Wavefront OBJ file of the C-alpha trace (Angstrom):
o trace
v -201.815 68.463 104.265
v -203.460 70.859 106.764
v -206.070 68.945 108.764
v -206.628 71.148 111.775
v -206.094 74.793 112.716
v -205.979 76.206 116.250
v -205.366 79.884 116.867
v -206.896 83.301 117.450
v -209.916 84.329 115.393
v -208.946 87.718 113.930
v -211.779 88.394 111.481
v -215.221 87.057 110.607
v -216.483 88.183 107.207
v -218.806 85.326 106.206
v -218.024 83.046 104.551
v -214.352 84.019 105.075
v -212.356 83.860 108.310
v -208.863 84.969 109.279
v -207.169 82.891 111.986
v -203.792 83.782 113.510
v -201.603 80.759 114.229
v -198.293 81.767 115.825
v -198.134 84.979 113.823
v -199.310 83.511 110.513
v -202.793 84.538 109.348
v -204.707 81.749 107.617
v -207.563 82.742 105.312
v -210.253 80.098 105.691
v -213.635 79.697 104.031
v -216.329 78.154 106.199
v -220.007 77.244 105.863
v -222.488 79.350 107.826
v -223.284 76.374 110.064
v -219.690 76.620 111.334
v -219.667 80.428 111.513
v -222.787 80.380 113.735
v -220.758 78.472 116.344
v -217.617 80.596 116.321
v -216.541 82.665 119.337
v -216.101 86.440 119.198
v -213.133 87.921 117.323
v -209.977 87.779 119.439
v -210.929 84.448 121.011
v -209.279 81.064 120.479
v -210.806 78.806 117.829
v -210.212 75.283 116.529
v -211.273 74.267 113.031
v -211.010 70.980 111.158
v -209.759 71.857 107.698
v -209.662 70.654 104.117
v -206.894 71.966 101.859
v -207.529 72.366 98.116
v -204.748 73.036 95.611
v -205.704 74.322 92.163
v -203.635 75.687 89.303
v -204.681 79.244 90.168
v -205.175 79.068 93.941
v -204.611 77.259 97.234
v -207.744 77.270 99.360
v -208.396 76.258 102.953
v -211.878 75.302 104.147
v -212.730 75.101 107.848
v -215.405 73.264 109.815
v -216.486 73.207 113.442
v -216.442 69.411 113.598
v -215.179 66.381 111.706
v -218.689 65.294 110.746
v -219.291 68.440 108.732
v -215.868 68.177 107.105
v -216.586 64.558 106.222
v -219.835 65.538 104.494
v -218.005 68.325 102.624
v -215.420 65.814 101.394
v -218.190 63.451 100.308
v -220.019 66.231 98.474
v -217.022 67.324 96.400
v -216.678 63.761 95.090
v -220.040 64.148 93.351
v -219.736 64.942 89.651
v -220.342 68.654 89.106
v -220.050 69.644 92.770
v -216.972 71.710 93.606
v -215.857 73.137 96.964
v -217.805 76.400 96.474
v -221.114 74.623 95.821
v -220.449 72.173 98.661
v -219.895 75.133 100.998
v -223.141 76.708 99.801
v -225.056 73.478 100.393
v -223.686 73.132 103.931
v -224.499 76.795 104.612
v -228.113 76.397 103.569
v -228.999 73.115 105.234
v -228.022 71.338 108.445
v -225.890 68.203 108.039
v -228.527 65.834 109.433
v -231.283 67.475 107.389
v -229.248 67.008 104.209
v -228.680 63.332 105.017
v -232.423 62.865 105.593
v -233.193 64.595 102.262
v -230.886 62.170 100.455
v -232.329 59.123 102.197
v -235.917 60.278 101.544
v -235.236 61.287 97.940
v -236.346 64.848 98.668
v -235.199 66.839 95.631
v -237.663 69.654 96.395
v -235.668 70.706 99.479
v -232.336 70.576 97.641
v -233.340 72.696 94.627
v -234.098 75.594 96.984
v -230.349 75.944 97.596
v -228.499 78.397 95.290
v -226.634 76.649 92.499
v -228.582 73.401 92.919
v -230.865 72.790 89.968
v -233.045 69.762 89.388
v -230.300 67.790 87.623
v -227.750 68.526 90.350
v -230.260 67.577 93.053
v -231.009 64.284 91.311
v -227.279 63.607 90.910
v -226.749 64.298 94.617
v -229.462 61.814 95.542
v -228.088 59.090 93.269
v -224.394 59.490 94.122
v -224.785 60.276 97.830
v -227.303 57.601 98.783
v -224.808 54.728 99.078
v -222.136 56.956 100.610
v -224.484 58.085 103.374
v -226.228 54.775 104.091
v -224.232 54.253 107.319
v -224.401 57.906 108.361
v -225.769 58.385 111.877
v -228.445 61.085 112.020
v -228.938 62.919 115.314
v -231.913 65.008 116.306
v -232.475 68.470 114.908
v -229.831 70.913 116.086
v -231.076 73.584 118.462
v -230.851 77.195 117.415
v -228.321 79.337 119.260
v -230.046 82.002 121.336
v -228.497 85.439 121.097
v -229.150 88.528 123.226
v -231.311 91.302 121.771
v -229.743 94.538 120.646
v -230.070 97.116 117.893
v -228.744 96.166 114.462
v -226.509 98.447 112.432
v -226.350 99.100 108.713
v -222.952 97.399 108.754
v -224.552 94.180 109.993
v -227.142 94.257 107.204
v -224.434 94.914 104.629
v -222.288 92.052 105.951
v -225.255 89.675 105.795
v -226.081 90.623 102.207
v -222.430 90.283 101.154
v -222.261 86.818 102.710
v -225.340 85.638 100.795
v -223.867 86.969 97.548
v -220.615 85.111 98.303
v -222.661 81.944 98.823
v -224.116 82.200 95.327
v -227.246 84.329 95.627
v -227.788 87.293 93.300
v -227.503 90.741 94.985
v -231.215 91.425 94.506
v -232.127 88.034 95.998
v -229.797 88.627 98.943
v -231.230 92.067 99.675
v -234.799 90.787 99.458
v -234.029 87.782 101.674
v -232.430 89.960 104.373
v -235.325 92.447 104.282
v -237.824 89.603 104.710
v -236.387 88.535 108.081
v -235.078 91.889 109.323
v -236.412 92.696 112.799
v -235.187 94.027 116.152
v -234.722 90.589 117.737
v -231.644 89.792 115.640
v -228.343 91.196 116.835
v -225.634 89.774 114.562
v -224.962 89.285 110.878
v -224.542 85.536 111.481
v -228.039 85.256 112.959
v -229.471 87.411 110.169
v -227.880 85.134 107.557
v -229.178 82.059 109.381
v -232.750 83.381 109.357
v -232.553 84.435 105.710
v -231.224 81.051 104.606
v -233.819 79.233 106.678
v -236.600 81.365 105.191
v -235.404 80.850 101.602
v -235.055 77.076 101.928
v -238.232 76.498 103.971
l 1 2 3 4 5 6 7 8 9 10 11 12 13 14 15 16 17 18 19 20 21 22 23 24 25 26 27 28 29 30 31 32 33 34 35 36 37 38 39 40 41 42 43 44 45 46 47 48 49 50 51 52 53 54 55 56 57 58 59 60 61 62 63 64 65 66 67 68 69 70 71 72 73 74 75 76 77 78 79 80 81 82 83 84 85 86 87 88 89 90 91 92 93 94 95 96 97 98 99 100 101 102 103 104 105 106 107 108 109 110 111 112 113 114 115 116 117 118 119 120 121 122 123 124 125 126 127 128 129 130 131 132 133 134 135 136 137 138 139 140 141 142 143 144 145 146 147 148 149 150 151 152 153 154 155 156 157 158 159 160 161 162 163 164 165 166 167 168 169 170 171 172 173 174 175 176 177 178 179 180 181 182 183 184 185 186 187 188 189 190 191 192 193 194 195 196 197 198 199 200 201
């Protein structure tokens, strides 16, 4: 129903976004891989979306490109994998890395993601293998370099809240943020990226 959104990015509170489209504010949930690529608040943004209608809610998920949305749609077809878990998986692992894990049968990498136990990882490998056999895998995505500045307590709090929203327990989130906290990181998005990378390494 809603396949694409273009408007002004009003708020970034990972994993949730608020995008103004001609005066209407759309609440959109996005994986961290998409949030890393977003412009600053107040700037124009385009997201490819997937609309989910449930008995108790209508939810909109946004992605920076059609490839990521396509993988999300493939993931939610797997038995036992809903939109929330699919979003968590995409937040914790790059698209191409996930495809390689499936092709190589690497369950060890998948079980490091929150909400993915051994049985879920094995189910992902079995059900996704045929669906991803024609998937083109590019080289490893380059990290986005950000300028150095001093972090604030608000940034740390936002990063912890985002990890909790992605399925980590509060204690795990706090510990993960503390493990990568240093003066070279200047945004909550980068802090989340480093924490997720460290936890799934």
